[in-house]
A tleap script that builds the chain and sets N, CA, C and O, in Angstrom:
source leaprc.protein.ff14SB
mol = sequence {
  NMET ALA GLY LEU GLY ALA MET ILE ILE GLY
  MET ILE THR GLY GLY ILE MET MET PHE PHE
  ILE ALA VAL VAL THR VAL ILE TYR ALA VAL
  ILE ILE TYR PHE ASP ALA ARG ARG HIE ASN
  MET LYS ALA ILE LEU TRP ALA VAL MET ALA
  LEU LEU PHE ASN LEU TYR SER LEU PRO VAL
  TYR ILE PHE VAL ARG ILE LYS ILE ALA THR
  LEU LYS CYS ALA ALA CYS GLY VAL LYS VAL
  GLY GLU GLY LYS ASN PHE CYS PRO GLU CYS
  GLY THR GLU ILE LYS LYS ILE ASP ASP GLY
  ALA ILE ALA LYS LYS VAL ILE ILE GLY VAL
  LEU ILE ALA TRP ALA ALA ILE ASN ILE LEU
  GLY GLY ILE TYR LEU ALA ILE MET GLY TYR
  ILE ASN CSER
}
set mol.1.N position { -16.038 64.223 -17.266 }
set mol.1.CA position { -14.928 64.753 -16.512 }
set mol.1.C position { -14.119 63.649 -15.832 }
set mol.1.O position { -12.911 63.782 -15.638 }
set mol.2.N position { -14.808 62.547 -15.468 }
set mol.2.CA position { -14.108 61.444 -14.810 }
set mol.2.C position { -13.087 60.826 -15.752 }
set mol.2.O position { -12.040 60.357 -15.306 }
set mol.3.N position { -13.377 60.821 -17.046 }
set mol.3.CA position { -12.451 60.262 -18.023 }
set mol.3.C position { -11.164 61.062 -18.118 }
set mol.3.O position { -10.084 60.497 -18.290 }
set mol.4.N position { -11.280 62.392 -18.005 }
set mol.4.CA position { -10.104 63.255 -18.071 }
set mol.4.C position { -9.202 63.033 -16.862 }
set mol.4.O position { -7.979 62.991 -16.996 }
set mol.5.N position { -9.806 62.890 -15.681 }
set mol.5.CA position { -9.019 62.646 -14.461 }
set mol.5.C position { -8.286 61.320 -14.532 }
set mol.5.O position { -7.121 61.223 -14.146 }
set mol.6.N position { -8.975 60.297 -15.026 }
set mol.6.CA position { -8.341 58.984 -15.153 }
set mol.6.C position { -7.204 59.038 -16.166 }
set mol.6.O position { -6.170 58.396 -15.984 }
set mol.7.N position { -7.401 59.812 -17.239 }
set mol.7.CA position { -6.359 59.930 -18.246 }
set mol.7.C position { -5.123 60.635 -17.673 }
set mol.7.O position { -3.994 60.225 -17.942 }
set mol.8.N position { -5.336 61.684 -16.892 }
set mol.8.CA position { -4.216 62.414 -16.288 }
set mol.8.C position { -3.471 61.525 -15.299 }
set mol.8.O position { -2.241 61.504 -15.278 }
set mol.9.N position { -4.227 60.789 -14.475 }
set mol.9.CA position { -3.587 59.873 -13.514 }
set mol.9.C position { -2.805 58.793 -14.260 }
set mol.9.O position { -1.705 58.425 -13.850 }
set mol.10.N position { -3.372 58.288 -15.351 }
set mol.10.CA position { -2.670 57.289 -16.156 }
set mol.10.C position { -1.394 57.832 -16.760 }
set mol.10.O position { -0.378 57.138 -16.799 }
set mol.11.N position { -1.437 59.059 -17.230 }
set mol.11.CA position { -0.245 59.677 -17.807 }
set mol.11.C position { 0.833 59.878 -16.752 }
set mol.11.O position { 2.014 59.642 -17.006 }
set mol.12.N position { 0.417 60.317 -15.559 }
set mol.12.CA position { 1.385 60.545 -14.479 }
set mol.12.C position { 2.019 59.231 -14.043 }
set mol.12.O position { 3.242 59.140 -13.937 }
set mol.13.N position { 1.195 58.203 -13.787 }
set mol.13.CA position { 1.748 56.921 -13.342 }
set mol.13.C position { 2.573 56.265 -14.455 }
set mol.13.O position { 3.588 55.625 -14.180 }
set mol.14.N position { 2.141 56.423 -15.703 }
set mol.14.CA position { 2.931 55.892 -16.818 }
set mol.14.C position { 4.280 56.582 -16.924 }
set mol.14.O position { 5.296 55.933 -17.174 }
set mol.15.N position { 4.293 57.885 -16.737 }
set mol.15.CA position { 5.545 58.638 -16.770 }
set mol.15.C position { 6.478 58.239 -15.641 }
set mol.15.O position { 7.686 58.103 -15.838 }
set mol.16.N position { 5.909 58.052 -14.456 }
set mol.16.CA position { 6.716 57.611 -13.309 }
set mol.16.C position { 7.304 56.235 -13.595 }
set mol.16.O position { 8.473 55.987 -13.299 }
set mol.17.N position { 6.504 55.340 -14.167 }
set mol.17.CA position { 6.980 53.986 -14.468 }
set mol.17.C position { 8.092 54.026 -15.516 }
set mol.17.O position { 9.095 53.323 -15.388 }
set mol.18.N position { 7.916 54.843 -16.546 }
set mol.18.CA position { 8.954 54.954 -17.579 }
set mol.18.C position { 10.254 55.516 -16.992 }
set mol.18.O position { 11.344 55.062 -17.340 }
set mol.19.N position { 10.132 56.500 -16.108 }
set mol.19.CA position { 11.303 57.054 -15.437 }
set mol.19.C position { 11.989 55.990 -14.594 }
set mol.19.O position { 13.215 55.879 -14.612 }
set mol.20.N position { 11.214 55.210 -13.860 }
set mol.20.CA position { 11.751 54.142 -13.017 }
set mol.20.C position { 12.489 53.109 -13.874 }
set mol.20.O position { 13.579 52.672 -13.506 }
set mol.21.N position { 11.913 52.718 -15.002 }
set mol.21.CA position { 12.549 51.745 -15.898 }
set mol.21.C position { 13.858 52.311 -16.451 }
set mol.21.O position { 14.851 51.591 -16.551 }
set mol.22.N position { 13.863 53.590 -16.809 }
set mol.22.CA position { 15.086 54.219 -17.331 }
set mol.22.C position { 16.180 54.247 -16.272 }
set mol.22.O position { 17.341 53.967 -16.572 }
set mol.23.N position { 15.817 54.585 -15.029 }
set mol.23.CA position { 16.797 54.634 -13.942 }
set mol.23.C position { 17.373 53.248 -13.680 }
set mol.23.O position { 18.586 53.099 -13.531 }
set mol.24.N position { 16.515 52.234 -13.623 }
set mol.24.CA position { 16.979 50.862 -13.382 }
set mol.24.C position { 17.890 50.396 -14.520 }
set mol.24.O position { 18.890 49.723 -14.272 }
set mol.25.N position { 17.556 50.745 -15.752 }
set mol.25.CA position { 18.382 50.364 -16.903 }
set mol.25.C position { 19.762 51.005 -16.818 }
set mol.25.O position { 20.768 50.346 -17.081 }
set mol.26.N position { 19.820 52.272 -16.456 }
set mol.26.CA position { 21.112 52.956 -16.333 }
set mol.26.C position { 21.921 52.351 -15.187 }
set mol.26.O position { 23.126 52.146 -15.334 }
set mol.27.N position { 21.292 52.063 -14.058 }
set mol.27.CA position { 21.995 51.441 -12.933 }
set mol.27.C position { 22.547 50.081 -13.344 }
set mol.27.O position { 23.689 49.750 -13.025 }
set mol.28.N position { 21.742 49.296 -14.048 }
set mol.28.CA position { 22.175 47.988 -14.537 }
set mol.28.C position { 23.387 48.129 -15.455 }
set mol.28.O position { 24.349 47.372 -15.325 }
set mol.29.N position { 23.352 49.085 -16.378 }
set mol.29.CA position { 24.470 49.289 -17.302 }
set mol.29.C position { 25.734 49.712 -16.554 }
set mol.29.O position { 26.832 49.277 -16.899 }
set mol.30.N position { 25.586 50.550 -15.538 }
set mol.30.CA position { 26.742 50.987 -14.741 }
set mol.30.C position { 27.344 49.797 -13.988 }
set mol.30.O position { 28.565 49.658 -13.928 }
set mol.31.N position { 26.504 48.949 -13.422 }
set mol.31.CA position { 26.996 47.758 -12.714 }
set mol.31.C position { 27.754 46.854 -13.675 }
set mol.31.O position { 28.841 46.373 -13.352 }
set mol.32.N position { 27.185 46.620 -14.857 }
set mol.32.CA position { 27.851 45.788 -15.863 }
set mol.32.C position { 29.184 46.419 -16.276 }
set mol.32.O position { 30.184 45.719 -16.434 }
set mol.33.N position { 29.192 47.742 -16.450 }
set mol.33.CA position { 30.415 48.435 -16.841 }
set mol.33.C position { 31.530 48.202 -15.829 }
set mol.33.O position { 32.632 47.805 -16.206 }
set mol.34.N position { 31.256 48.446 -14.541 }
set mol.34.CA position { 32.297 48.311 -13.532 }
set mol.34.C position { 32.716 46.854 -13.332 }
set mol.34.O position { 33.889 46.578 -13.084 }
set mol.35.N position { 31.776 45.933 -13.437 }
set mol.35.CA position { 32.125 44.529 -13.310 }
set mol.35.C position { 32.997 44.083 -14.479 }
set mol.35.O position { 33.985 43.376 -14.282 }
set mol.36.N position { 32.638 44.493 -15.691 }
set mol.36.CA position { 33.434 44.133 -16.867 }
set mol.36.C position { 34.822 44.757 -16.782 }
set mol.36.O position { 35.812 44.113 -17.131 }
set mol.37.N position { 34.903 45.984 -16.329 }
set mol.37.CA position { 36.202 46.648 -16.189 }
set mol.37.C position { 37.081 45.935 -15.170 }
set mol.37.O position { 38.288 45.796 -15.367 }
set mol.38.N position { 36.465 45.485 -14.079 }
set mol.38.CA position { 37.210 44.778 -13.034 }
set mol.38.C position { 37.778 43.460 -13.553 }
set mol.38.O position { 38.808 42.991 -13.067 }
set mol.39.N position { 37.107 42.860 -14.540 }
set mol.39.CA position { 37.557 41.579 -15.085 }
set mol.39.C position { 38.272 41.732 -16.420 }
set mol.39.O position { 38.377 40.774 -17.187 }
set mol.40.N position { 38.768 42.944 -16.699 }
set mol.40.CA position { 39.543 43.244 -17.911 }
set mol.40.C position { 38.791 42.876 -19.189 }
set mol.40.O position { 39.378 42.370 -20.145 }
set mol.41.N position { 37.502 43.134 -19.190 }
set mol.41.CA position { 36.687 42.921 -20.378 }
set mol.41.C position { 36.458 44.285 -21.029 }
set mol.41.O position { 36.812 45.314 -20.453 }
set mol.42.N position { 35.879 44.296 -22.201 }
set mol.42.CA position { 35.604 45.556 -22.897 }
set mol.42.C position { 34.357 46.192 -22.276 }
set mol.42.O position { 33.233 45.965 -22.723 }
set mol.43.N position { 34.587 46.986 -21.244 }
set mol.43.CA position { 33.519 47.480 -20.373 }
set mol.43.C position { 32.512 48.367 -21.104 }
set mol.43.O position { 31.307 48.225 -20.897 }
set mol.44.N position { 32.980 49.266 -21.941 }
set mol.44.CA position { 32.059 50.184 -22.619 }
set mol.44.C position { 31.133 49.415 -23.554 }
set mol.44.O position { 29.937 49.700 -23.623 }
set mol.45.N position { 31.681 48.450 -24.267 }
set mol.45.CA position { 30.862 47.645 -25.178 }
set mol.45.C position { 29.785 46.868 -24.418 }
set mol.45.O position { 28.639 46.792 -24.861 }
set mol.46.N position { 30.156 46.296 -23.281 }
set mol.46.CA position { 29.174 45.550 -22.486 }
set mol.46.C position { 28.126 46.487 -21.891 }
set mol.46.O position { 26.956 46.119 -21.793 }
set mol.47.N position { 28.533 47.700 -21.490 }
set mol.47.CA position { 27.566 48.663 -20.948 }
set mol.47.C position { 26.585 49.113 -22.026 }
set mol.47.O position { 25.393 49.264 -21.758 }
set mol.48.N position { 27.081 49.327 -23.240 }
set mol.48.CA position { 26.193 49.697 -24.351 }
set mol.48.C position { 25.216 48.563 -24.626 }
set mol.48.O position { 24.029 48.795 -24.857 }
set mol.49.N position { 25.721 47.340 -24.600 }
set mol.49.CA position { 24.845 46.191 -24.813 }
set mol.49.C position { 23.786 46.120 -23.714 }
set mol.49.O position { 22.631 45.794 -23.989 }
set mol.50.N position { 24.165 46.418 -22.489 }
set mol.50.CA position { 23.205 46.410 -21.377 }
set mol.50.C position { 22.148 47.502 -21.567 }
set mol.50.O position { 20.971 47.288 -21.275 }
set mol.51.N position { 22.570 48.675 -22.058 }
set mol.51.CA position { 21.601 49.751 -22.305 }
set mol.51.C position { 20.646 49.411 -23.441 }
set mol.51.O position { 19.451 49.693 -23.360 }
set mol.52.N position { 21.175 48.808 -24.494 }
set mol.52.CA position { 20.343 48.498 -25.654 }
set mol.52.C position { 19.376 47.346 -25.391 }
set mol.52.O position { 18.209 47.408 -25.777 }
set mol.53.N position { 19.862 46.303 -24.738 }
set mol.53.CA position { 19.077 45.078 -24.626 }
set mol.53.C position { 18.627 44.768 -23.205 }
set mol.53.O position { 18.053 43.708 -22.954 }
set mol.54.N position { 18.882 45.677 -22.280 }
set mol.54.CA position { 18.456 45.531 -20.890 }
set mol.54.C position { 18.822 44.159 -20.332 }
set mol.54.O position { 19.953 43.706 -20.503 }
set mol.55.N position { 17.889 43.502 -19.675 }
set mol.55.CA position { 18.199 42.235 -19.015 }
set mol.55.C position { 18.409 41.080 -19.987 }
set mol.55.O position { 18.877 40.015 -19.584 }
set mol.56.N position { 18.069 41.275 -21.271 }
set mol.56.CA position { 18.331 40.224 -22.250 }
set mol.56.C position { 19.832 39.995 -22.421 }
set mol.56.O position { 20.249 38.906 -22.815 }
set mol.57.N position { 20.639 41.000 -22.132 }
set mol.57.CA position { 22.082 40.860 -22.272 }
set mol.57.C position { 22.717 40.133 -21.096 }
set mol.57.O position { 23.859 39.687 -21.199 }
set mol.58.N position { 22.013 40.005 -19.991 }
set mol.58.CA position { 22.596 39.414 -18.787 }
set mol.58.C position { 23.042 37.963 -18.980 }
set mol.58.O position { 24.158 37.633 -18.577 }
set mol.59.N position { 22.231 37.077 -19.575 }
set mol.59.CA position { 22.715 35.695 -19.744 }
set mol.59.C position { 23.975 35.605 -20.609 }
set mol.59.O position { 24.854 34.787 -20.338 }
set mol.60.N position { 24.067 36.435 -21.639 }
set mol.60.CA position { 25.253 36.432 -22.499 }
set mol.60.C position { 26.461 36.905 -21.701 }
set mol.60.O position { 27.535 36.307 -21.776 }
set mol.61.N position { 26.285 37.969 -20.944 }
set mol.61.CA position { 27.385 38.505 -20.141 }
set mol.61.C position { 27.858 37.474 -19.120 }
set mol.61.O position { 29.061 37.264 -18.965 }
set mol.62.N position { 26.929 36.834 -18.427 }
set mol.62.CA position { 27.290 35.826 -17.423 }
set mol.62.C position { 28.015 34.655 -18.085 }
set mol.62.O position { 29.009 34.163 -17.551 }
set mol.63.N position { 27.525 34.204 -19.247 }
set mol.63.CA position { 28.171 33.100 -19.953 }
set mol.63.C position { 29.617 33.445 -20.299 }
set mol.63.O position { 30.514 32.630 -20.081 }
set mol.64.N position { 29.852 34.636 -20.833 }
set mol.64.CA position { 31.204 35.043 -21.220 }
set mol.64.C position { 32.081 35.196 -19.987 }
set mol.64.O position { 33.238 34.776 -19.997 }
set mol.65.N position { 31.549 35.790 -18.928 }
set mol.65.CA position { 32.314 35.945 -17.683 }
set mol.65.C position { 32.749 34.604 -17.116 }
set mol.65.O position { 33.895 34.448 -16.696 }
set mol.66.N position { 31.838 33.631 -17.101 }
set mol.66.CA position { 32.169 32.299 -16.583 }
set mol.66.C position { 33.224 31.647 -17.466 }
set mol.66.O position { 34.152 31.010 -16.968 }
set mol.67.N position { 33.080 31.807 -18.776 }
set mol.67.CA position { 34.041 31.225 -19.715 }
set mol.67.C position { 35.432 31.819 -19.499 }
set mol.67.O position { 36.428 31.096 -19.542 }
set mol.68.N position { 35.506 33.118 -19.269 }
set mol.68.CA position { 36.792 33.773 -19.025 }
set mol.68.C position { 37.369 33.333 -17.686 }
set mol.68.O position { 38.573 33.106 -17.574 }
set mol.69.N position { 36.515 33.210 -16.666 }
set mol.69.CA position { 36.980 32.851 -15.327 }
set mol.69.C position { 37.451 31.407 -15.246 }
set mol.69.O position { 38.263 31.074 -14.384 }
set mol.70.N position { 36.961 30.551 -16.121 }
set mol.70.CA position { 37.321 29.133 -16.061 }
set mol.70.C position { 38.209 28.709 -17.227 }
set mol.70.O position { 38.095 27.588 -17.722 }
set mol.71.N position { 39.085 29.597 -17.662 }
set mol.71.CA position { 40.015 29.253 -18.737 }
set mol.71.C position { 40.896 28.091 -18.306 }
set mol.71.O position { 41.379 28.042 -17.175 }
set mol.72.N position { 41.095 27.152 -19.236 }
set mol.72.CA position { 41.974 26.008 -18.978 }
set mol.72.C position { 43.050 25.969 -20.046 }
set mol.72.O position { 42.846 26.390 -21.184 }
set mol.73.N position { 44.193 25.452 -19.647 }
set mol.73.CA position { 45.303 25.290 -20.574 }
set mol.73.C position { 44.931 24.225 -21.601 }
set mol.73.O position { 44.449 23.150 -21.245 }
set mol.74.N position { 45.158 24.532 -22.878 }
set mol.74.CA position { 44.839 23.584 -23.944 }
set mol.74.C position { 45.770 22.374 -23.924 }
set mol.74.O position { 45.396 21.294 -24.380 }
set mol.75.N position { 46.978 22.552 -23.399 }
set mol.75.CA position { 47.962 21.462 -23.412 }
set mol.75.C position { 47.781 20.495 -22.241 }
set mol.75.O position { 47.747 19.280 -22.439 }
set mol.76.N position { 47.663 21.031 -21.018 }
set mol.76.CA position { 47.631 20.139 -19.851 }
set mol.76.C position { 46.301 20.148 -19.101 }
set mol.76.O position { 46.084 19.300 -18.236 }
set mol.77.N position { 45.403 21.091 -19.413 }
set mol.77.CA position { 44.081 21.110 -18.793 }
set mol.77.C position { 44.003 21.777 -17.438 }
set mol.77.O position { 42.950 21.736 -16.802 }
set mol.78.N position { 45.073 22.389 -16.973 }
set mol.78.CA position { 45.076 23.061 -15.675 }
set mol.78.C position { 44.279 24.357 -15.770 }
set mol.78.O position { 44.385 25.087 -16.755 }
set mol.79.N position { 43.474 24.642 -14.730 }
set mol.79.CA position { 42.714 25.891 -14.698 }
set mol.79.C position { 43.685 27.056 -14.522 }
set mol.79.O position { 44.547 27.044 -13.643 }
set mol.80.N position { 43.519 28.059 -15.380 }
set mol.80.CA position { 44.395 29.223 -15.369 }
set mol.80.C position { 43.586 30.418 -14.896 }
set mol.80.O position { 42.465 30.619 -15.364 }
set mol.81.N position { 44.114 31.208 -13.993 }
set mol.81.CA position { 43.409 32.377 -13.481 }
set mol.81.C position { 43.309 33.481 -14.513 }
set mol.81.O position { 43.995 33.474 -15.535 }
set mol.82.N position { 42.427 34.438 -14.215 }
set mol.82.CA position { 42.251 35.584 -15.110 }
set mol.82.C position { 43.537 36.389 -15.193 }
set mol.82.O position { 44.259 36.540 -14.206 }
set mol.83.N position { 43.808 36.895 -16.367 }
set mol.83.CA position { 44.960 37.761 -16.558 }
set mol.83.C position { 46.268 37.027 -16.787 }
set mol.83.O position { 47.300 37.670 -16.978 }
set mol.84.N position { 46.259 35.713 -16.775 }
set mol.84.CA position { 47.484 34.940 -17.016 }
set mol.84.C position { 47.686 34.765 -18.511 }
set mol.84.O position { 46.738 34.499 -19.249 }
set mol.85.N position { 48.922 34.917 -18.949 }
set mol.85.CA position { 49.247 34.741 -20.360 }
set mol.85.C position { 49.833 33.364 -20.649 }
set mol.85.O position { 49.807 32.899 -21.788 }
set mol.86.N position { 50.365 32.711 -19.608 }
set mol.86.CA position { 50.983 31.404 -19.776 }
set mol.86.C position { 50.510 30.472 -18.661 }
set mol.86.O position { 50.203 30.914 -17.554 }
set mol.87.N position { 50.458 29.183 -18.972 }
set mol.87.CA position { 50.037 28.171 -18.003 }
set mol.87.C position { 51.085 28.072 -16.896 }
set mol.87.O position { 52.277 27.991 -17.192 }
set mol.88.N position { 50.666 28.078 -15.620 }
set mol.88.CA position { 51.635 27.975 -14.532 }
set mol.88.C position { 52.286 26.581 -14.441 }
set mol.88.O position { 53.342 26.439 -13.825 }
set mol.89.N position { 51.669 25.558 -15.045 }
set mol.89.CA position { 52.195 24.200 -14.981 }
set mol.89.C position { 53.174 23.894 -16.109 }
set mol.89.O position { 54.306 23.475 -15.869 }
set mol.90.N position { 52.720 24.112 -17.351 }
set mol.90.CA position { 53.542 23.683 -18.490 }
set mol.90.C position { 54.126 24.844 -19.302 }
set mol.90.O position { 54.983 24.620 -20.157 }
set mol.91.N position { 53.680 26.073 -19.052 }
set mol.91.CA position { 54.231 27.235 -19.738 }
set mol.91.C position { 53.631 27.524 -21.102 }
set mol.91.O position { 54.108 28.416 -21.804 }
set mol.92.N position { 52.585 26.783 -21.499 }
set mol.92.CA position { 51.941 27.000 -22.783 }
set mol.92.C position { 51.228 28.353 -22.778 }
set mol.92.O position { 50.628 28.745 -21.777 }
set mol.93.N position { 51.302 29.063 -23.913 }
set mol.93.CA position { 50.617 30.346 -24.014 }
set mol.93.C position { 49.105 30.117 -23.985 }
set mol.93.O position { 48.588 29.222 -24.654 }
set mol.94.N position { 48.417 30.928 -23.212 }
set mol.94.CA position { 46.965 30.808 -23.056 }
set mol.94.C position { 46.283 31.680 -24.092 }
set mol.94.O position { 46.550 32.878 -24.184 }
set mol.95.N position { 45.393 31.064 -24.876 }
set mol.95.CA position { 44.627 31.813 -25.868 }
set mol.95.C position { 43.480 32.525 -25.154 }
set mol.95.O position { 42.652 31.888 -24.504 }
set mol.96.N position { 43.439 33.835 -25.280 }
set mol.96.CA position { 42.421 34.643 -24.605 }
set mol.96.C position { 41.093 34.606 -25.344 }
set mol.96.O position { 41.053 34.427 -26.562 }
set mol.97.N position { 40.021 34.776 -24.606 }
set mol.97.CA position { 38.682 34.871 -25.185 }
set mol.97.C position { 38.432 36.343 -25.491 }
set mol.97.O position { 38.586 37.197 -24.618 }
set mol.98.N position { 38.050 36.635 -26.715 }
set mol.98.CA position { 37.781 38.017 -27.114 }
set mol.98.C position { 36.321 38.346 -26.801 }
set mol.98.O position { 35.429 38.111 -27.618 }
set mol.99.N position { 36.094 38.890 -25.612 }
set mol.99.CA position { 34.725 39.199 -25.184 }
set mol.99.C position { 34.106 40.295 -26.039 }
set mol.99.O position { 32.888 40.328 -26.213 }
set mol.100.N position { 34.919 41.184 -26.568 }
set mol.100.CA position { 34.396 42.247 -27.417 }
set mol.100.C position { 33.799 41.695 -28.702 }
set mol.100.O position { 32.757 42.161 -29.163 }
set mol.101.N position { 34.470 40.695 -29.280 }
set mol.101.CA position { 33.948 40.078 -30.499 }
set mol.101.C position { 32.629 39.370 -30.223 }
set mol.101.O position { 31.712 39.412 -31.043 }
set mol.102.N position { 32.537 38.723 -29.074 }
set mol.102.CA position { 31.288 38.048 -28.710 }
set mol.102.C position { 30.173 39.069 -28.541 }
set mol.102.O position { 29.068 38.870 -29.048 }
set mol.103.N position { 30.452 40.161 -27.833 }
set mol.103.CA position { 29.434 41.202 -27.618 }
set mol.103.C position { 28.993 41.812 -28.942 }
set mol.103.O position { 27.802 42.049 -29.147 }
set mol.104.N position { 29.942 42.068 -29.843 }
set mol.104.CA position { 29.592 42.633 -31.146 }
set mol.104.C position { 28.705 41.681 -31.939 }
set mol.104.O position { 27.743 42.112 -32.574 }
set mol.105.N position { 29.027 40.381 -31.906 }
set mol.105.CA position { 28.211 39.392 -32.624 }
set mol.105.C position { 26.794 39.356 -32.071 }
set mol.105.O position { 25.830 39.258 -32.829 }
set mol.106.N position { 26.667 39.436 -30.741 }
set mol.106.CA position { 25.331 39.424 -30.130 }
set mol.106.C position { 24.550 40.659 -30.547 }
set mol.106.O position { 23.383 40.556 -30.928 }
set mol.107.N position { 25.181 41.827 -30.479 }
set mol.107.CA position { 24.506 43.071 -30.860 }
set mol.107.C position { 24.067 43.010 -32.322 }
set mol.107.O position { 22.930 43.354 -32.643 }
set mol.108.N position { 24.958 42.577 -33.203 }
set mol.108.CA position { 24.620 42.492 -34.632 }
set mol.108.C position { 23.505 41.480 -34.856 }
set mol.108.O position { 22.582 41.735 -35.630 }
set mol.109.N position { 23.582 40.329 -34.183 }
set mol.109.CA position { 22.548 39.312 -34.326 }
set mol.109.C position { 21.185 39.801 -33.884 }
set mol.109.O position { 20.185 39.564 -34.562 }
set mol.110.N position { 21.140 40.482 -32.753 }
set mol.110.CA position { 19.864 40.995 -32.255 }
set mol.110.C position { 19.320 42.079 -33.184 }
set mol.110.O position { 18.118 42.123 -33.446 }
set mol.111.N position { 20.186 42.942 -33.678 }
set mol.111.CA position { 19.730 43.984 -34.601 }
set mol.111.C position { 19.225 43.396 -35.912 }
set mol.111.O position { 18.247 43.890 -36.474 }
set mol.112.N position { 19.882 42.343 -36.408 }
set mol.112.CA position { 19.409 41.670 -37.627 }
set mol.112.C position { 18.053 41.024 -37.372 }
set mol.112.O position { 17.150 41.120 -38.203 }
set mol.113.N position { 17.909 40.365 -36.220 }
set mol.113.CA position { 16.626 39.738 -35.886 }
set mol.113.C position { 15.534 40.801 -35.768 }
set mol.113.O position { 14.414 40.595 -36.236 }
set mol.114.N position { 15.855 41.933 -35.147 }
set mol.114.CA position { 14.882 43.026 -35.002 }
set mol.114.C position { 14.454 43.549 -36.368 }
set mol.114.O position { 13.269 43.776 -36.612 }
set mol.115.N position { 15.436 43.740 -37.263 }
set mol.115.CA position { 15.124 44.228 -38.610 }
set mol.115.C position { 14.276 43.209 -39.370 }
set mol.115.O position { 13.326 43.581 -40.059 }
set mol.116.N position { 14.613 41.935 -39.246 }
set mol.116.CA position { 13.850 40.895 -39.945 }
set mol.116.C position { 12.413 40.847 -39.446 }
set mol.116.O position { 11.482 40.710 -40.240 }
set mol.117.N position { 12.229 40.957 -38.142 }
set mol.117.CA position { 10.873 40.947 -37.576 }
set mol.117.C position { 10.078 42.145 -38.085 }
set mol.117.O position { 8.904 42.011 -38.430 }
set mol.118.N position { 10.711 43.312 -38.134 }
set mol.118.CA position { 10.018 44.505 -38.628 }
set mol.118.C position { 9.683 44.393 -40.109 }
set mol.118.O position { 8.601 44.798 -40.535 }
set mol.119.N position { 10.598 43.848 -40.888 }
set mol.119.CA position { 10.328 43.680 -42.324 }
set mol.119.C position { 9.197 42.688 -42.536 }
set mol.119.O position { 8.274 42.945 -43.309 }
set mol.120.N position { 9.269 41.541 -41.843 }
set mol.120.CA position { 8.204 40.542 -41.980 }
set mol.120.C position { 6.864 41.082 -41.492 }
set mol.120.O position { 5.823 40.799 -42.085 }
set mol.121.N position { 6.893 41.861 -40.407 }
set mol.121.CA position { 5.662 42.486 -39.917 }
set mol.121.C position { 5.090 43.456 -40.934 }
set mol.121.O position { 3.875 43.501 -41.131 }
set mol.122.N position { 5.946 44.232 -41.581 }
set mol.122.CA position { 5.490 45.162 -42.608 }
set mol.122.C position { 4.893 44.440 -43.803 }
set mol.122.O position { 3.874 44.861 -44.350 }
set mol.123.N position { 5.534 43.352 -44.203 }
set mol.123.CA position { 4.999 42.553 -45.316 }
set mol.123.C position { 3.634 41.980 -44.939 }
set mol.123.O position { 2.694 42.001 -45.734 }
set mol.124.N position { 3.544 41.467 -43.711 }
set mol.124.CA position { 2.269 40.915 -43.246 }
set mol.124.C position { 1.172 41.974 -43.249 }
set mol.124.O position { 0.061 41.723 -43.717 }
set mol.125.N position { 1.486 43.161 -42.726 }
set mol.125.CA position { 0.492 44.239 -42.698 }
set mol.125.C position { 0.089 44.669 -44.107 }
set mol.125.O position { -1.079 44.966 -44.358 }
set mol.126.N position { 1.053 44.700 -45.022 }
set mol.126.CA position { 0.735 45.061 -46.406 }
set mol.126.C position { -0.179 44.015 -47.049 }
set mol.126.O position { -1.135 44.358 -47.746 }
set mol.127.N position { 0.119 42.754 -46.812 }
set mol.127.CA position { -0.730 41.679 -47.370 }
set mol.127.C position { -2.114 41.740 -46.771 }
set mol.127.O position { -3.104 41.632 -47.496 }
set mol.128.N position { -2.210 41.911 -45.458 }
set mol.128.CA position { -3.520 41.975 -44.795 }
set mol.128.C position { -4.295 43.201 -45.264 }
set mol.128.O position { -5.513 43.126 -45.427 }
set mol.129.N position { -3.625 44.318 -45.482 }
set mol.129.CA position { -4.280 45.507 -46.005 }
set mol.129.C position { -4.814 45.292 -47.417 }
set mol.129.O position { -5.898 45.763 -47.761 }
set mol.130.N position { -4.036 44.573 -48.230 }
set mol.130.CA position { -4.453 44.285 -49.592 }
set mol.130.C position { -5.647 43.322 -49.591 }
set mol.130.O position { -6.590 43.493 -50.364 }
set mol.131.N position { -5.597 42.307 -48.714 }
set mol.131.CA position { -6.697 41.336 -48.638 }
set mol.131.C position { -7.982 41.992 -48.147 }
set mol.131.O position { -9.063 41.699 -48.658 }
set mol.132.N position { -7.872 42.871 -47.168 }
set mol.132.CA position { -9.055 43.491 -46.572 }
set mol.132.C position { -9.620 44.649 -47.392 }
set mol.132.O position { -10.712 45.132 -47.095 }
set mol.133.N position { -8.905 45.100 -48.408 }
set mol.133.CA position { -9.431 46.220 -49.183 }
set mol.133.C position { -10.271 45.779 -50.349 }
set mol.133.O position { -10.782 46.616 -51.094 }
savepdb mol mol.pdb
quit
């Protein structure tokens, strides 16, 4: 009977932990969404990336945000603020960073890596099953 009680307690605490992780993930995605929207980035794409990859997406998001915030004019090197289309010093058109393309590449790369790991794992299990039989 003690085993059944421990199993029930484990199921309850495991369920609470899974709920807590889901809530934190959704809060994280909402924060990323509003921050990306405030910086004129593709907010929905970044929020989806945050939901799919949780905190693994944070370094990529921070890198892209910093890159966008520190745009420099290619002609004269002056730092240009967010949302500017032309350099305030020399008038050169500022080439924008496509954050959506970066996010899509990261999502595709991670999904390809996930698929490759699963395929290689399946091959390994098949070989080990054949060897052990």
